[in-house]
C-alpha positions, 0 to 999 in steps of 0.5 A, spaced: 281 658 910 281 662 903 279 659 897 275 653 900 269 655 901 265 654 895 269 647 895 264 641 897 266 639 903 266 634 909 269 634 917 272 628 920 269 626 926 275 630 931 272 637 927 265 637 931 268 633 937 272 639 938 265 643 936 263 641 944 269 642 946 271 647 951 278 649 947 275 656 945 279 657 938 278 649 936 270 650 937 269 656 934 273 653 928 268 646 928 264 651 930 266 656 923 265 648 918 258 646 921 255 649 915 249 645 911 252 644 905 257 639 910 257 632 910 259 627 915 257 620 914 253 614 919 260 613 921 262 620 923 255 621 927 258 614 931 264 616 933 262 622 935 257 619 940 262 614 943 266 620 944 260 624 948 258 617 952 266 615 954 270 620 954 266 626 954 261 624 959 254 625 956 247 621 957 245 617 952 241 623 951 244 628 950 248 624 946 241 621 941 241 630 942 246 631 939 246 626 933 240 628 932 242 635 931 248 634 927 243 630 923 238 636 922 244 640 921 249 637 915 248 633 909 249 626 911 252 620 907 250 611 910 257 607 910 254 602 904 258 595 900 260 600 897 263 604 901 266 600 904 269 597 898 272 603 896 276 603 903 278 597 903 282 599 897 284 605 899 287 602 905 292 599 902 293 603 896 295 608 901 297 605 908 292 608 912 286 606 917 280 601 916 276 608 919 281 613 916 279 610 909 271 610 910 272 617 911 276 618 905 272 614 901 265 617 904 268 623 902 270 621 895 263 618 895 259 624 896 263 629 892 267 633 896 273 636 895 276 638 902 277 632 907 277 637 914 282 632 919 286 634 925 289 627 924 290 625 917 296 628 914 294 634 912 295 636 904 295 630 902 290 629 896 286 622 894 283 621 887 287 627 885 281 631 888 281 631 896 285 634 899 285 634 906 286 640 911 287 641 918 282 647 920 286 648 926 293 648 923 296 655 925 297 659 918 303 659 914 307 665 913 
């Protein structure tokens, strides 16, 4: 994604799930985004662990190893009371689901400019400073 390499980025859980998956193109795109400068939240870690156990067949130990690796690989922010209050406000103002609003609030609080997500509306901008980008969308011509 040209011009976005210097922007502070936040990764939604779906990006990390693709990094663990078998779809070669999406896996490569997701892994390329997992830079030490990328930010994730404690919520994202929980969602990833849940999907690994329930849908991908990981054992508790394997899921724990992946989560520990992610913690060591990227910047992790905690979802606290301030984040929760911001998320409730964002959900109401932008008609977001509760969990999407927590992701957006975490990204905003951590100063991110780009939120990579396949599930949210690509191109949407929150608070005039956080843009949603679908890293798996075909490039426009």
